[in-house]
C-alpha positions as CSV (number, residue, x, y, z in Angstrom):
1,M,0.1,0.0,0.1
2,F,1.4,3.5,-0.8
3,S,4.5,1.9,-2.6
4,Q,3.8,3.9,-5.8
5,E,3.0,7.3,-4.1
6,L,6.3,6.8,-1.9
7,A,8.2,6.2,-4.8
8,S,7.0,9.2,-6.3
9,L,7.8,11.1,-3.6
10,T,11.2,9.8,-3.1
11,A,12.0,10.7,-6.7
12,L,10.5,14.3,-6.1
13,V,12.7,14.4,-2.9
14,S,16.1,13.2,-4.4
15,A,15.9,15.6,-7.5
16,A,15.1,18.4,-5.0
17,F,18.3,17.4,-3.3
18,D,20.0,17.6,-6.7
19,R,18.5,21.1,-7.5
20,L,19.8,22.5,-4.2
21,Q,23.3,20.5,-4.8
22,I,22.8,19.2,-1.1
23,P,24.3,15.7,-0.8
24,H,21.7,13.5,0.4
25,P,21.6,9.4,1.5
26,E,21.2,6.9,-1.6
27,Q,18.0,5.9,0.1
28,I,15.2,8.0,1.7
29,Q,13.4,5.8,4.3
30,W,9.8,6.8,4.7
31,I,8.5,5.8,8.2
32,P,4.7,5.6,9.0
33,I,3.4,8.3,11.8
34,P,0.0,8.8,13.2
35,L,-1.7,12.0,12.0
36,A,-5.1,13.2,13.3
37,G,-6.4,9.6,13.2
38,Q,-5.0,8.7,10.3
39,W,-1.3,7.4,9.2
40,G,0.8,9.6,7.3
41,F,4.6,8.9,6.3
42,G,7.5,11.0,7.4
43,T,11.0,10.9,6.8
44,A,14.5,11.9,8.5
45,V,16.3,12.8,5.3
46,A,17.4,16.4,6.2
47,F,18.8,15.2,9.4
48,Q,20.5,12.2,7.5
49,A,21.8,14.8,4.9
50,A,23.3,17.3,7.5
51,A,24.8,14.1,9.3
52,L,26.5,13.4,5.8
53,E,28.0,17.2,5.7
54,A,29.2,16.8,9.3
55,K,31.0,13.3,8.3
56,R,32.7,14.6,5.2
57,G,34.2,17.3,7.5
58,D,32.1,20.3,7.7
59,A,32.2,22.2,11.0
60,I,28.3,22.4,11.4
61,Q,25.6,22.1,14.2
62,V,23.9,18.9,12.5
63,P,20.2,19.8,14.3
64,A,20.6,23.4,12.9
65,R,21.8,22.4,9.6
66,A,19.1,19.7,9.2
67,Q,16.5,22.4,10.0
68,E,18.0,24.8,7.4
69,I,17.8,21.6,4.7
70,A,14.2,21.1,5.7
71,S,13.2,24.5,5.0
72,Q,15.2,24.7,1.8
73,L,13.4,21.4,0.5
74,A,10.2,22.4,1.4
75,A,10.5,25.8,-0.3
76,E,12.1,23.7,-3.4
77,L,8.9,21.2,-3.4
78,L,6.4,23.7,-2.7
79,G,7.7,26.0,-5.3
80,G,8.4,29.3,-3.4
81,D,11.4,30.6,-1.0
82,D,8.7,31.8,1.5
83,V,8.6,28.4,3.7
84,L,8.2,29.1,7.1
85,V,9.8,26.3,9.5
86,D,9.6,27.6,13.1
87,A,12.8,26.0,14.9
88,D,11.5,26.8,18.6
89,D,8.2,24.8,18.2
90,R,8.2,20.9,18.3
91,E,5.6,20.8,15.9
92,H,7.5,22.0,12.7
93,R,4.8,23.9,10.4
94,H,5.5,24.9,6.8
95,E,3.5,27.9,5.7
96,R,3.5,29.2,2.0
97,G,2.8,32.6,1.6
98,R,2.9,33.7,5.5
99,G,5.1,36.3,7.2
100,D,3.5,35.6,10.2
101,R,3.8,32.4,12.7
102,R,0.3,31.7,13.6
103,R,-0.4,28.4,15.4
C-alpha cells in the first residue's frame, strides 16, 4: 500500500536535493506516523543529509543544519522561498506565503 506514491515522493525529494546541490543519502526511508486519526509518512532525510555534511568534515551543528535543509527542501518542493519552519516549536509547520507565525 502506498508504494507507488512513496516511490514518486522519493524521486521528487531526491530531485529537490540535486537541484539544491545538497548531498543526500542514497536511499530515503519513509516511516509511518499517526496524523489526526490517520496514518501518514515522514522521513528524517534532512537530518541524515546534515549528518553526511558533518561526516565529510564540515564544521556544522547537525540539528540546526537539518532545520535549514528541511526549510530549503520544503521551499523547493512547494515552489517558493517563503516557507516558514519554526525551529522553536516542537511541531514544525510549513506555511507558504505567510509572514506571520500563526498557530
